C-alpha positions as CSV (number, residue, x, y, z in Angstrom):
1,X,-93.9,-98.0,-95.5
2,X,-95.6,-99.4,-98.3
3,X,-98.7,-97.7,-99.4
4,X,-99.5,-99.4,-103.2
5,X,-102.5,-101.2,-103.3
6,X,-101.7,-104.4,-104.9
7,X,-103.7,-105.3,-107.7
8,X,-102.9,-108.9,-108.2
9,X,-103.6,-111.7,-109.8
10,X,-102.0,-109.4,-113.0
11,X,-102.6,-106.1,-114.1
12,X,-104.3,-106.0,-117.3
13,X,-101.6,-104.9,-119.6
14,X,-98.8,-107.1,-117.7
15,X,-97.5,-110.8,-119.3
16,X,-99.1,-113.7,-118.1
17,X,-96.3,-115.5,-115.7
18,X,-97.1,-119.0,-117.7
19,X,-95.8,-117.3,-120.8
20,X,-92.4,-116.6,-119.5
21,X,-90.1,-118.9,-120.8
22,X,-88.1,-121.1,-118.1
23,X,-84.9,-122.9,-117.4
24,X,-85.0,-126.6,-115.9
25,X,-82.4,-126.9,-113.0
26,X,-81.2,-130.1,-112.4
27,X,-83.8,-131.3,-109.7
28,X,-86.6,-130.7,-112.5
29,X,-87.4,-127.4,-110.7
30,X,-88.3,-124.6,-113.2
31,X,-86.6,-121.0,-113.0
32,X,-88.1,-118.2,-114.8
33,X,-86.0,-117.2,-117.7
34,X,-86.1,-113.3,-116.2
35,X,-86.0,-112.0,-113.1
36,X,-85.9,-108.9,-110.9
37,X,-82.9,-107.8,-109.6
38,X,-83.1,-105.6,-106.5
39,X,-79.6,-104.0,-106.0
40,X,-80.2,-100.5,-105.8
41,X,-76.9,-99.1,-106.1
42,X,-76.6,-95.8,-104.3
43,X,-79.8,-94.5,-106.0
44,X,-82.8,-96.1,-104.1
45,X,-83.5,-96.6,-100.9
46,X,-85.0,-99.8,-99.7
47,X,-88.4,-98.8,-99.4
48,X,-88.7,-97.8,-103.3
49,X,-87.0,-101.0,-104.1
50,X,-89.7,-103.0,-102.1
51,X,-92.4,-100.9,-103.8
52,X,-90.9,-101.4,-107.1
53,X,-91.3,-105.6,-106.0
54,X,-94.9,-104.9,-105.8
55,X,-95.3,-103.0,-109.3
56,X,-92.9,-106.1,-110.8
57,X,-95.2,-108.9,-109.2
58,X,-98.3,-106.7,-111.2
59,X,-97.0,-106.8,-114.4
60,X,-96.0,-110.4,-114.1
61,X,-92.6,-110.9,-112.5
62,X,-92.1,-114.1,-110.3
63,X,-88.4,-114.3,-109.8
64,X,-87.1,-111.9,-107.4
65,X,-83.2,-112.1,-107.1
66,X,-82.0,-110.5,-103.8
67,X,-78.9,-110.5,-101.4
68,X,-78.3,-109.5,-97.4
69,X,-75.6,-107.4,-98.6
70,X,-78.0,-105.4,-100.5
71,X,-79.7,-104.0,-97.2
72,X,-83.3,-104.4,-98.2
73,X,-84.6,-107.6,-97.8
74,X,-86.6,-107.1,-94.7
75,X,-88.5,-104.6,-96.5
76,X,-88.9,-106.8,-99.7
77,X,-90.0,-109.5,-97.3
78,X,-93.2,-107.3,-96.7
79,X,-94.1,-107.1,-100.3
80,X,-93.2,-111.0,-101.0
81,X,-95.8,-111.5,-97.9
82,X,-98.1,-108.8,-99.7
83,X,-97.7,-110.8,-103.1
84,X,-99.0,-113.8,-101.3
85,X,-101.8,-112.2,-99.6
86,X,-103.1,-111.3,-102.7
87,X,-103.0,-114.7,-104.4
88,X,-99.7,-115.6,-105.9
89,X,-98.8,-119.0,-104.4
90,X,-95.3,-119.0,-102.7
91,X,-94.8,-122.2,-105.4
92,X,-95.2,-119.7,-108.2
93,X,-92.6,-117.8,-107.4
94,X,-88.9,-118.2,-107.3
95,X,-86.4,-116.4,-104.7
96,X,-83.1,-115.9,-104.7
97,X,-80.6,-114.5,-102.0
98,X,-76.9,-114.7,-101.4
99,X,-74.4,-115.2,-98.7
100,X,-72.0,-112.4,-98.1
101,X,-68.3,-112.4,-97.8
102,X,-68.3,-111.7,-94.2
103,X,-69.9,-115.3,-93.4
104,X,-68.0,-117.7,-95.0
105,X,-66.7,-120.6,-93.1
106,X,-68.1,-123.3,-90.7
107,X,-70.2,-121.0,-88.3
108,X,-71.4,-118.2,-90.4
109,X,-73.3,-119.7,-93.1
110,X,-76.1,-121.1,-91.2
111,X,-77.0,-118.1,-89.2
112,X,-76.5,-115.8,-92.5
113,X,-79.1,-118.1,-94.3
114,X,-81.5,-117.9,-91.6
115,X,-81.2,-113.8,-91.6
116,X,-82.4,-113.8,-95.0
117,X,-85.1,-116.2,-94.4
118,X,-86.5,-114.1,-91.7
119,X,-85.9,-110.9,-93.5
120,X,-87.9,-112.2,-96.4
121,X,-90.5,-113.9,-94.4
122,X,-89.7,-117.0,-96.3
123,X,-89.3,-121.1,-94.8
124,X,-87.2,-121.9,-97.4
125,X,-85.3,-120.0,-100.4
126,X,-85.5,-121.1,-104.3
127,X,-81.9,-120.5,-104.8
128,X,-78.8,-119.5,-102.5
129,X,-75.7,-118.3,-103.8
130,X,-72.1,-117.6,-102.3
131,X,-71.9,-114.0,-103.2
132,X,-68.1,-113.5,-104.2
133,X,-65.6,-116.6,-103.6
134,X,-63.9,-114.6,-101.4
135,X,-64.1,-114.0,-97.7
136,X,-62.8,-110.1,-98.0
137,X,-65.4,-108.0,-96.5
138,X,-65.7,-104.1,-97.1
139,X,-67.7,-101.8,-95.7
140,X,-70.8,-100.4,-98.2
141,X,-70.2,-97.7,-100.0
142,X,-66.3,-97.6,-100.0
143,X,-64.2,-96.2,-102.5
144,X,-62.8,-98.7,-104.6
145,X,-59.4,-98.3,-103.3
146,X,-60.2,-99.5,-100.4
147,X,-58.6,-102.7,-98.9
148,X,-59.3,-104.9,-96.3
149,X,-56.3,-105.7,-94.7
150,X,-56.9,-109.4,-93.9
151,X,-58.2,-109.8,-97.6
152,X,-56.6,-112.7,-99.5
153,X,-56.7,-114.5,-102.9
154,X,-59.1,-117.7,-103.5
155,X,-58.3,-120.4,-101.4
156,X,-59.9,-123.8,-102.6
157,X,-59.8,-125.5,-99.3
158,X,-61.6,-122.3,-97.3
159,X,-64.4,-122.0,-100.2
160,X,-65.0,-125.9,-99.6
161,X,-65.6,-125.4,-96.1
162,X,-68.5,-122.8,-96.9
163,X,-69.7,-125.0,-99.7
164,X,-70.1,-127.9,-97.2
165,X,-72.3,-125.5,-95.2
166,X,-74.2,-124.9,-98.5
167,X,-74.9,-128.4,-98.9
168,X,-76.3,-128.4,-95.4
169,X,-78.7,-126.0,-95.9
170,X,-80.1,-128.2,-98.8
171,X,-80.0,-131.1,-96.6
172,X,-81.8,-129.2,-93.9
173,X,-84.8,-128.1,-96.2
174,X,-84.0,-124.5,-95.8
175,X,-82.9,-124.1,-99.9
176,X,-83.8,-126.0,-102.5
177,X,-81.2,-125.1,-104.3
178,X,-77.3,-123.8,-103.9
179,X,-75.1,-121.8,-106.5
180,X,-72.3,-119.6,-107.1
181,X,-71.2,-116.3,-108.4
182,X,-68.5,-114.4,-109.7
183,X,-66.5,-117.5,-110.6
184,X,-64.4,-118.3,-113.3
185,X,-63.8,-121.6,-115.1
186,X,-60.6,-122.6,-112.9
187,X,-62.5,-122.0,-109.7
188,X,-65.8,-123.9,-111.1
189,X,-63.6,-127.0,-112.1
190,X,-62.1,-127.4,-108.6
191,X,-65.6,-127.0,-107.0
192,X,-67.0,-129.4,-109.4
193,X,-64.4,-131.9,-108.4
194,X,-64.9,-131.6,-105.0
195,X,-68.8,-130.5,-104.3
196,X,-71.3,-133.2,-103.3
197,X,-73.9,-130.9,-104.4
198,X,-73.5,-129.5,-107.6
199,X,-74.1,-125.6,-108.1
200,X,-77.4,-125.3,-110.2
201,X,-76.3,-121.7,-111.5
202,X,-73.5,-119.4,-111.8
203,X,-74.6,-115.6,-111.6
204,X,-72.0,-113.5,-113.5
205,X,-71.9,-110.3,-115.6
206,X,-73.5,-110.6,-119.0
207,X,-74.6,-108.4,-121.5
208,X,-73.5,-107.8,-125.3
209,X,-70.4,-106.1,-124.5
210,X,-69.3,-108.7,-122.1
211,X,-70.2,-111.8,-123.2
212,X,-68.0,-114.3,-121.6
213,X,-68.1,-116.9,-124.3
214,X,-65.5,-119.5,-123.0
215,X,-67.2,-119.5,-119.2
216,X,-71.0,-119.5,-120.6
217,X,-70.1,-122.4,-122.9
218,X,-68.7,-124.1,-119.7
219,X,-72.0,-123.7,-117.8
220,X,-74.0,-124.8,-120.2
221,X,-72.1,-127.9,-121.0
222,X,-72.0,-128.7,-117.2
223,X,-75.7,-128.2,-116.9
224,X,-75.5,-124.9,-114.9
225,X,-77.7,-122.1,-115.4
226,X,-75.7,-119.1,-116.5
227,X,-77.6,-116.0,-114.6
228,X,-76.5,-112.5,-116.0
229,X,-76.8,-109.3,-114.0
230,X,-76.1,-106.1,-115.4
231,X,-78.1,-107.3,-118.7
232,X,-78.0,-103.9,-120.4
233,X,-74.5,-102.5,-119.1
234,X,-75.3,-101.5,-115.4
235,X,-75.8,-97.8,-116.7
236,X,-76.9,-97.2,-112.7
237,X,-74.1,-99.0,-111.1
238,X,-72.2,-96.7,-108.3
239,X,-69.9,-93.9,-109.9
240,X,-67.4,-95.4,-107.8
241,X,-67.2,-98.2,-110.6
242,X,-67.2,-96.3,-113.4
243,X,-63.8,-96.3,-115.5
244,X,-62.7,-94.4,-118.6
245,X,-62.7,-97.3,-120.8
246,X,-66.0,-98.4,-120.0
247,X,-68.5,-98.6,-122.7
248,X,-72.0,-98.3,-122.9
249,X,-74.3,-101.3,-124.6
250,X,-77.3,-99.3,-125.1
251,X,-75.2,-96.3,-127.5
252,X,-73.9,-99.4,-129.4
253,X,-74.9,-98.8,-132.9
254,X,-75.7,-102.5,-133.6
255,X,-78.2,-102.4,-130.7
256,X,-79.3,-99.3,-131.8
257,X,-80.1,-100.2,-135.0
258,X,-82.0,-103.2,-134.2
259,X,-84.1,-101.5,-131.5
260,X,-84.9,-98.9,-134.1
261,X,-86.3,-101.4,-136.7
262,X,-88.2,-102.9,-134.2
263,X,-89.4,-99.8,-132.1
264,X,-88.0,-100.5,-128.8
265,X,-85.7,-99.2,-126.4
266,X,-82.1,-100.4,-126.9
267,X,-82.4,-102.0,-123.4
268,X,-85.1,-104.3,-124.7
269,X,-82.6,-105.7,-127.2
270,X,-80.0,-106.4,-124.5
271,X,-82.7,-108.5,-122.5
272,X,-84.3,-110.3,-125.4
273,X,-80.7,-111.3,-126.8
274,X,-79.7,-112.6,-123.2
275,X,-83.0,-114.7,-123.1
276,X,-82.7,-116.1,-126.6
277,X,-79.1,-116.8,-126.2
278,X,-79.7,-119.0,-123.3
279,X,-79.1,-117.1,-120.3
280,X,-81.5,-115.9,-117.7
281,X,-80.9,-111.7,-117.4
282,X,-81.9,-110.2,-113.9
283,X,-82.4,-106.6,-114.8
284,X,-82.7,-104.3,-112.0
285,X,-85.6,-101.4,-112.1
286,X,-88.3,-99.8,-109.9
287,X,-89.9,-98.1,-113.2
288,X,-93.4,-99.9,-114.1
289,X,-92.8,-99.2,-117.9
290,X,-89.4,-100.8,-117.7
291,X,-90.0,-103.7,-115.9
292,X,-92.9,-104.4,-118.1
293,X,-90.8,-103.9,-121.5
294,X,-88.3,-106.7,-120.4
295,X,-91.1,-108.9,-119.2
296,X,-92.5,-108.4,-122.9
297,X,-89.1,-108.5,-124.3
298,X,-88.7,-112.4,-123.8
299,X,-92.1,-113.3,-124.7
300,X,-91.7,-111.4,-128.1
301,X,-90.7,-112.7,-131.3
302,X,-87.2,-114.0,-131.6
303,X,-84.5,-111.9,-133.0
304,X,-83.5,-113.1,-136.3
305,X,-80.5,-115.2,-137.2
306,X,-78.8,-112.2,-138.7
307,X,-79.3,-110.1,-135.5
308,X,-77.8,-112.9,-133.3
309,X,-74.8,-113.1,-135.3
310,X,-74.4,-109.3,-135.4
311,X,-74.9,-109.1,-131.7
312,X,-72.4,-111.9,-131.3
313,X,-69.8,-109.7,-132.7
314,X,-70.0,-106.6,-130.9
315,X,-68.5,-108.3,-127.4
316,X,-65.7,-106.2,-126.2
317,X,-64.9,-108.0,-123.0
318,X,-65.4,-105.0,-120.9
319,X,-66.3,-105.9,-117.5
320,X,-68.3,-103.3,-115.6
321,X,-68.2,-104.9,-112.2
322,X,-64.5,-105.3,-111.9
323,X,-64.7,-105.8,-108.1
324,X,-61.6,-104.1,-106.7
325,X,-62.7,-103.6,-103.1
326,X,-61.8,-107.6,-103.1
327,X,-57.7,-107.2,-104.1
328,X,-55.6,-108.5,-101.4
329,X,-51.9,-107.1,-100.7
330,X,-49.8,-108.2,-103.7
331,X,-52.3,-108.6,-106.1
332,X,-51.1,-106.8,-109.4
333,X,-54.7,-105.4,-110.3
334,X,-58.7,-106.4,-110.5
335,X,-57.7,-108.8,-113.1
336,X,-56.3,-111.2,-110.6
337,X,-59.7,-111.5,-109.1
338,X,-60.9,-113.5,-112.5
339,X,-58.1,-115.9,-113.2
340,X,-57.6,-114.6,-116.8
341,X,-54.4,-116.5,-117.5
342,X,-56.8,-119.8,-116.9
343,X,-55.6,-120.3,-113.4
344,X,-56.4,-119.6,-109.9
345,X,-54.4,-116.3,-109.2
346,X,-52.5,-116.8,-105.7
347,X,-51.2,-113.9,-103.6
């Protein structure tokens, strides 16, 4: 149970939400340029994350990134309700949720969205994303070697059936914007060709060691907002996702040198770089000092051009969230999920 005494509208050391930069969506709506992620991995239970949402609201967060598969939306819903009771209007917040892989198709999208709305205690979502472009479901906490025997590669006609239902949610007023997550340029090109409502954002892994410059530029050219998960390199990702070749952004000498000069933690440099580059970072933390440091990063003085150039030079194309559990029989490896040869991988 949540037992925190909420002290809104804002803690004395918090960041005024009006100071937070924003991105303008195609509808003209404003999305805050930083949000709080709510995937607790294997480390935090739902109550702890819901408590973290309350703390984040106190220090100035107004954008909360949720997902059905995280298993904590009903707890977060109680926090969102408490935040509104404390004086923050619903239209001052930006709430995202995501459609999980077991709810693709013609029949499951609407019920899945309604479940998230009920759990989050909302009448409408500001953003609803297709979490992964595959209907390849797997049990929570499974090993990376687990495979769903019915898993299959991306099939555009099937994805479009799901997207049509996403568009229907907008028409019904249950969702204000729809978007994608974990997509690639080849898949997005197909979607943009066929969509009646274009995606407003694409959520993707983005941090200094995984900058995805081609996809990032493509999104900006198309007017799609890049939203970056794991913005400091996902140090708390599930242990099953860690591989020997993974790098650690916050240990990079370039990042550490900038952080030392500025007198901040290296994670703060990652957040500032992300916002200044033009993406929307969604760092996860339940710790007040870390939440506040990330908010202060996006309103701090810009990194200088030399810093931004140096940070652009440390991209290692190091994907930490590889998605192995979504692979299908006959796939050559996790790279097939990401269309690295420039074409949609087939089984």
